[in-house]
Each structure stands twice: as structure tokens, then as C-alpha cells.
N, C-alpha and C positions, 0 to 999 in steps of 0.2 A: 565764582560760584557756578555760573552757567557751564564753564568748562568741566568742572567736577561732575556735574549732572550728566553731561554728554559722555564722560568717561565711564560712569557707573552704568548708564544705559547701554553703552557699547559692550561692556563686560557681560551684562545680563543677556544681551542678544547672542553673544558668542557662546555663553554657557547653555542657553536654550537650544541653539542650533546644534551644538555638540551632543546634547542630551537627546535630541530628536533623531540624530543619525544613529544612535545606539539602540533605538527602540525597534521592536518587532512591529512591522506594519501589517495591517489586515485590510483587505478590500474585497468587495463583492463585484463580480463580473458575470457575463453570460456569453454564450457562443451558440449560434444556431448550427445544428448538426443535420446535414442532409441524409446521413446514414440512419439517424434515429428519428428524423422528422420532428424535431422539437427543439426548443430553446433549452440549453443545458446551463444551469446556474452553477457558478464556481465561487468558492471561498478561497481566497489566495492570501497566504501568509509569507512574509519574506524577512530575512535578516537584512541588515544594512548591506548595500551593494559593495562588492570589493572593487578596488581600483582596476584590477585585472579581471574582466568578466569571464575569462576562460577558467577561472577558479570557482565559478558558480555551479551549484548542484541542484537537482530537481527531484522532488518526491511527489508522485501522483497518488492520491489517497481516495479510495472508494468511500462512499457514504459521507460525503462532505457536509451533509446536514448535521452530522453528529460530532463535529470538531470540538464543541464545548464539552460534551460528555467525555470525549477522549482526552481532554485536557491539553490539546495540541499547542495552543498559543502559550499557555503558562510554562509548559515543559520546554518548548522551543526557546522561550525567553530565558529561562533558567540555564539551559545548556549553553546558549550563546554567551551569556554574561560570564559564565565560568570558563569560557574559551575552550569548550569541549567539542564543538562541532564546526565544520567548515561553512562558508556562506551557502545559504540554502533558500530555495523557493518551495513552498508546499502548496499544491493545488488540490483542494478538497472538491471532489466532483459530487454535486448534490444529486442524489438518486431520485428517480421518478418511479418506474415500475421495477423495483429491484429484483423481484422474483422472476421477472422476464428478461431484464437486461444483464443480470448477473448469472453466471453459470459457466458452461464449457462451450466454446465456439462450435457452432454447427451440430450440436448434440443436445437437444432438450432432454430433460429427465422423463421418467415414466408418467408424470402428470402434465407433461408438455411445458413445464417451467423452464426458463432459460432460453426460450425460442428467439429472443432478441440479443443473445450474448454475442453472436457474430457481428451484429450491427454495432454493438457497444465497443467491441474490440477494434473495429474499423474506425470508429469515432476517435478512440485514443490514438491509434496509429496514424490515421490520415488527416485528422482535423485538430485535435487538441494539442498534440506535440508541436506542430508548426505554429499554432496560435500562441503558445506559451513562449516559444523561442523568439518569435517576433516581438512580443510585448516586453520580454526581458532584454532584448537587444543583443542576443548572442547567436553565434553561428552553430555552437555546439556546447552542451553542458559537460562539465567535467565528469559527472556520473549521474545516472538516472535510475531511480528505484520506483517501484509501484507496490502498494501495500493495501491491506484491507482486513476486516474482521468477519469471521463466520462465512456467510455466502459471499461477502465482498472479498474475503481472503481467497476463496476458490477462484473467483473472477480474476484477482490480481495475479495469482500463480499462472492461470491459463493464458492471460494476456502477455505476461513476461515470456513464457515459453514460446509463444508464437511470434514475438516481436523483439527477439534478442539483438537485432540490429540497432535498436534504439534504447532498449532497457538493459541495465546491467545487473540489477538486484531485485529480488522479490521478497516481500515481508508478509508473512501469513500468521494472523492471530486466530487460533481456533478455526482453521479452515474446514469448510463443509465438504470434505473429501469423500463423504459417504454418498454424494450425488450419484444416483443410480438410474439405470434404464428399466428396472423392474422392481415392483414392490417387494421389500424384503420379507413380507409375509407369504409370498408365493412359494409353493412347494419346491420349485426348481430354482429358487434364487441362490446365487453364489457370489460371495465377495470377490472371488477370483475373476468371474465373468461379467458381473453386472455393475461394478463401480466404474463410472464413466471416465473419470480422470485417470484412473489406473490403466484402463484399456487404451486411452489415448496416448499416454506416455510410453506404454509398453510397445505399441505398434508404430510409434513415431520414428521417422527416419531422420528427423532433425537432430543436430548436434549443437544446441545453443549453449554458449559458454556464459552461464549465469552464476550468481552467488545467491544463496537461499538462507532465510532466517525464519524458523518455524517456532510457534509457541502453542502449548496446550495446557489446560488446567485439569488437575486430577479430580475435581469435584464439579465438572461442567454438566454431567449427565449420569444416568444410571444404565443407559443402553450398553449391552455387551453381546453383540450378535453371535460371536463365536464362542461365548461362554468360557473365556480364558482368564477371567478375573480382571481384565483390563478394559476400561471403557472405550467405546468406539472412536471418540475423537482422538485419543492417543494412538490406538491401533491404526486407524486410517492414516494419520500423519506419519507414523513410523514406517508403514508399508510404502507410502509414496517416497519417503526419503531413501529407503533401501533400493527402490526401483531406480531412482535417479542415480544412485551410486553405481548400480549395475550397468547403467548406460555409459559410464565413463565420460560424462560431459563436463565434469568439473573435478577439482581436487577434493578429497575428503574434508579438509579444513574449510572449504567454501560452503559447507552445509552446517548451519548452526541450529541446534535444537534446545529450546528452553521449556522446562516443565515446572509448573507451580503446584505444589502439593495441596494448596488451599484455593487454587484458582477456580472460579466459576465462570459461566458463560455470560459475561456482561462487561460493560465498559469500566466498572470499578477495578476488575482484575486486569483488563487489557491496558489501561492507562498506567498501571504499576510497572509494566514492562516496556512501555513506549520509550522511555529514556534510553534503555540499553539497546533497543532496536536502532534508534536514531544515531547513537554513538557508534554502533557496529557499521551502519550504512554510511555515515558522514563524519565520523570522528576524526579529530586531528591526530 
């Protein structure tokens, strides 16, 4: 009788341990940044660790405080169970002063927003990347992507461009590529001259080999600065894509664009397209 009980218990423990290994893990952590002069809170999600850690991938995600709104854990769990994605760690970086830390490095906008974007970029490059590698116990990730929504998307793109030695892919959901150094109501405002990220990429001498995934929704706004019947978020995204193509820094097929005819500017729309981004970036 006792032997039978031991056998049953052993089987239950085995089943429990196997079940645990298949679950997506989530933990909270923090890292002090000397560049930002603050404790940076992190929400970290991970699939079960592979036997060969050189197969492990990394996604850095802006606005980590919104992981639940974005549906990240549920979507990651679903894709992993369906065997659609490779082993992955997602680090959600909890924002502090997002209108100061997000933006374009070394170039605040006309309202002086984004004045800490350079420090945030240095935090990613100089502190966070090494921290995650050490905690994961890897010398190098198989691939690294950074992504974000809205202003976090602008930040993700800018950081990827400047740090292509560490980052392979950029994912941008409704990026704030309108970011400008002059009020668009000014008489001498020009899309050609005053959009900060457009100017940065146009004048950049860097040749980063990155892959890009862009998303925009057709119902995000009513703004149409050039009055061409296309809303600004779509126009700005397409203008940036064409500029990247003209720089010959990647193959045409390495730039993906998704447009949702019913997409609005919120996490309801963004989470609908998160699975296809994750499969594009980390799919088997």
C-alpha cells in the first residue's frame, strides 16, 4: 500500500515539474542606472530555458508598465505552446518620465521633450543589455529586438539605429515619427525640414544592418498636415520607410509594414498585431 502511494506521489511530482517547465515565467526586478540617476523597474517574462542557451533570444520592450494592457504574457504563452516562437526573454522597461526619456537621442523636440532620450539610450546600451545577459547566463543572444508603441516606438527605433552592434530588429507600433523641432502651426514649418527623426536618418553616416517592422492604424487620428487625405501617422511611417530604403542599409524584404484599416491609437489595436510581430521577430 505504502509503495503504491509513493509511486503515485512520484508521478504527481514528475507531472508537476514538467508542467512548470512549460510555463511562461514572470518576475519583477530593478536596476539602478547611473545614466538616468534612478532605479529602473523591470518586468521580465521568459519561456522555458533551452538546453543550449545560445538559442535564447531577447526582446526589450518600452513601457513595461503596460505589459498587461498589451497582452504580452497571454500572447507569449499561446505562441510558445503552439511552438511558433523560439526561446525568448522579454524585458519590459517600466517608464518613469516617458515624455523626457523617450524621443530622439541628443535632440529634444520644440517643447524640450525628450531631453533625457540620450541618457535612456545609454542605459539600454551600457547597463541593461549587460544586466540581462548576466542574469540569463549567456555570452550572446541569438537575436535581439527592441519595440515600443507610440512615443515608445519612436524611442525603440532611435535606439536600434544607434546601437545596431547589439540590436538586430526594431518593432514600432504607431511610432511618433511626427516628433519635430518646430510647432507645426508655425508659418515656416516644413515636414521636410522639421521632423527630427527624418532629419537624423537623412544626415546619418551610419550603415546599421537592421530589420524593421512597422504598424499603423487608419483610424488613429484625423491629423493630415499635408492634406493629402492620408493621416499623419501613416504618412510619417511611410516617409521614414522610404528614407531607410534610400539609404540601402537593408534589403527591401527586411522592412515590414502592417496597416490596419480599423486600427486606433491604443493597446486594443496594438495587441491584435503583437502575435504577428513576435512571430516575425522570433518565429520558428
